[in-house]
C-alpha positions in Angstrom: 108.1 119.8 57.1 105.6 120.8 59.8 101.9 120.7 59.4 98.7 121.2 61.6 95.6 121.5 60.8 93.8 121.3 64.2 93.3 124.7 64.4 94.5 127.4 62.2 96.4 125.8 59.4 100.5 125.5 60.1 103.0 124.7 57.6 106.7 125.2 58.9 110.3 123.9 56.9 113.5 125.7 59.2 111.4 127.1 61.6 109.8 129.1 59.0 106.1 129.6 57.8 105.2 128.7 54.5 101.5 129.2 54.9 100.6 132.1 52.2 98.3 134.9 53.0 95.5 134.5 50.4 92.5 132.4 51.1 92.9 130.4 48.1 96.3 129.4 48.3 95.6 128.2 51.4 93.1 126.1 50.7 95.4 124.6 48.4 98.3 124.1 50.6 95.8 122.7 53.4 94.0 120.2 50.8 97.5 118.7 49.7 98.8 118.5 53.3 95.9 116.4 54.5 96.4 113.8 51.4 100.2 114.3 51.6 101.6 112.0 49.7 99.0 111.5 47.4 98.1 113.1 43.9 95.5 115.5 44.4 93.8 116.1 40.6 93.4 119.3 39.3 89.6 118.7 38.9 89.7 118.4 42.7 91.4 121.6 43.5 89.4 123.5 41.2 86.0 122.0 42.9 87.8 123.3 46.1 88.2 126.5 45.2 85.7 127.3 42.9 82.5 124.9 43.7 80.3 124.7 40.5 81.3 128.1 38.9 84.4 127.3 37.8 85.7 130.1 35.7 87.5 129.9 32.8 91.0 131.2 33.8 90.8 128.5 36.4 94.0 126.1 34.8 96.0 129.2 34.8 95.3 130.7 38.1 95.8 127.4 39.6 98.9 127.5 38.1 99.9 130.9 39.8 98.7 129.4 42.9 101.2 126.6 42.9 104.3 129.2 41.7 102.9 131.1 44.7 103.3 128.3 47.1 106.5 126.9 45.5 107.8 130.1 46.0 107.6 129.8 49.8 109.2 126.9 50.1 112.5 128.4 48.1 112.2 131.4 51.2 111.9 129.0 53.2 115.0 127.1 52.2 113.7 123.8 50.6 117.1 123.6 48.9 118.6 123.4 52.2 117.3 119.4 52.1 119.3 118.7 48.7 115.4 118.9 46.7 114.0 122.2 45.1 110.3 123.6 46.1 109.2 121.1 42.6 110.5 118.4 43.6 108.2 118.7 47.3 105.3 119.9 45.6 105.6 117.7 42.4 103.7 118.4 39.3 102.4 114.8 38.5 100.1 113.6 35.7 96.6 115.1 36.1 97.6 117.1 39.7 100.1 117.8 42.3 101.3 116.3 45.1 102.9 117.4 48.1 105.9 114.6 48.4 108.3 116.4 52.4 110.7 114.0 52.7 110.5 114.5 56.5 106.4 114.9 57.6 104.9 115.3 60.2 101.4 116.2 60.6 98.8 116.4 63.7 96.0 115.2 62.2 97.7 111.9 62.4 99.3 111.8 65.4 95.7 112.8 66.8 94.6 109.8 65.0 97.5 107.1 66.1 96.4 108.1 69.9 92.8 107.8 69.2 93.6 104.3 67.9 96.1 103.3 71.2 93.2 104.8 73.7 90.5 102.6 71.8 92.6 99.4 71.8 93.6 99.8 75.7 89.6 100.3 75.9 89.3 97.4 74.2 91.3 95.5 76.4 90.0 97.0 80.0 93.2 99.7 80.8 91.0 102.7 81.6 94.4 104.5 82.5 96.9 103.6 79.6 93.2 105.1 77.3 92.6 108.1 79.0 96.3 109.2 78.7 96.5 108.6 75.2 93.3 110.2 74.8 94.1 113.0 77.0 96.6 113.6 74.4 95.3 113.7 71.4 93.0 115.8 72.3 95.6 118.4 73.5 96.5 118.6 69.8 93.6 120.5 69.1 94.1 124.4 68.8 91.0 125.1 68.1 88.4 124.1 65.3 90.1 122.5 62.2 91.2 124.6 59.4 89.5 127.4 61.1 91.1 130.2 59.4 90.8 128.5 55.9 88.0 128.8 53.4 86.5 125.9 52.8 84.9 124.3 49.9 83.5 120.9 49.4 86.7 118.6 49.6 88.1 120.4 52.8 84.8 120.5 54.2 84.5 116.7 54.0 87.7 116.8 55.8 86.9 119.0 58.8 83.2 117.1 59.3 85.4 113.9 60.0 88.2 115.7 61.9 85.3 117.4 64.4 83.8 113.3 64.2 87.1 112.0 65.5 87.5 114.3 67.9 84.0 114.2 69.6 84.7 110.3 69.5 87.8 110.8 71.6 86.4 113.0 73.8 83.4 110.4 74.6 85.8 107.5 74.9 88.3 109.6 77.2 85.4 110.8 79.5 84.1 106.9 79.8 88.1 106.3 80.6 87.6 109.1 83.3 84.4 107.3 84.8 85.9 104.1 84.5 88.9 105.5 87.0 86.7 107.1 89.5 87.1 110.4 88.4 83.7 111.5 88.4 83.8 114.2 90.4 86.5 115.6 88.0 84.7 116.1 85.3 81.3 116.8 85.9 81.7 120.6 84.9 83.2 119.5 82.1 80.3 117.4 81.2 77.9 120.2 82.3 79.5 122.6 79.5 79.6 119.9 77.3 75.5 119.3 78.0 75.0 123.0 77.8 76.3 122.9 74.0 75.1 120.0 73.0 71.8 119.4 74.8 70.3 117.0 72.8 74.2 115.4 73.0 72.8 111.9 74.2 76.2 110.3 75.3 77.3 113.4 77.0 74.0 113.5 78.8 74.3 109.9 79.8 78.2 110.5 81.0 77.0 113.4 82.8 73.9 111.4 84.8 76.2 108.4 85.6 79.0 110.8 87.3 76.3 113.0 89.3 75.5 109.7 90.3 78.6 108.0 91.5 79.1 111.4 93.3 76.3 110.9 95.3 74.3 113.5 93.7 71.0 110.7 92.3 68.2 114.1 92.3 70.6 115.8 89.8 71.0 113.1 87.5 67.5 112.8 87.3 67.5 116.5 86.9 69.7 115.7 83.7 67.7 113.3 82.2 64.4 115.3 82.3 66.7 118.4 81.2 67.6 115.7 77.8 64.4 114.9 77.4 62.3 118.2 77.6 65.5 119.3 74.8 64.9 116.5 72.3 60.7 116.8 72.7 61.4 120.6 71.9 64.3 120.0 69.0 63.0 116.7 67.6 59.5 115.7 68.8 61.3 112.7 70.3 61.7 110.9 73.8 65.2 109.7 75.2 66.7 106.6 73.1 65.5 103.5 75.2 69.4 103.6 76.8 68.7 106.6 78.5 64.9 105.2 79.6 67.2 102.2 80.7 69.9 104.6 82.9 67.1 106.8 84.0 65.5 103.9 85.6 68.6 101.7 86.9 68.9 105.4 88.5 65.6 105.6 90.0 66.3 101.8 91.5 69.7 102.7 92.8 71.1 100.1 90.7 74.5 99.1 92.1 75.6 98.1 88.3 76.4 101.8 88.1 78.2 102.4 91.5 81.7 103.3 91.2 83.1 99.5 91.7 81.3 98.5 88.8 82.3 99.0 85.2 80.1 101.4 83.3 77.5 99.1 81.4 78.7 99.0 77.8 74.9 99.8 76.5 75.0 103.4 78.7 78.2 104.6 77.8 78.2 103.6 74.0 
């Protein structure tokens, strides 16, 4: 089976979608897919579907949703694998477990590529880091589980996925700066800073890219824009690392030039 959660929910068996149309069965399938191979407790599923307002009929309704998912598996030809729908979506003590024999999940592939990119950066190999992280980010088809109602547990999973995506993007931009691609990524960084005007890492990367592209005054303008946004939104000044970057640009610090690596304190 092939699952995708980095965007609209996808679940396919033998090129046939097994994603139900109703919202709550989609929630169940998404949570089971993310935790494939592990038992998801009935209490967890109920809390995901109904929060603190669990109806008296919840157990029966949940069983109905499970039957609907199994029916989708049967319609997709699960028996061609020599297994039944109950084997793939198994009832276990206290819960249910998705146990596909052949299983892929875009989230797992994304996480593996991000780990490779992180190791490559640690090994001072920005070329490999950029390649791995670019492939990881290309797996995203939109906001995670954008077409699935999200409760307590899926909400936590989505937050974690979005944080991993942001971290991967920050690392890929650092790798590209190390490779001298400052001019190529200025447009992307401007868009990110516009979307997240108080995000200090993106602001620092934009300032570095502009400075290396020969536009120190524009880098200083980017700092002032960040400062104004932070004061307006949070009532605080930029952090010491941004203050140091600002001073380095004013002083035409050679450590910020292309020939030198990005100072860790400024890129982290």
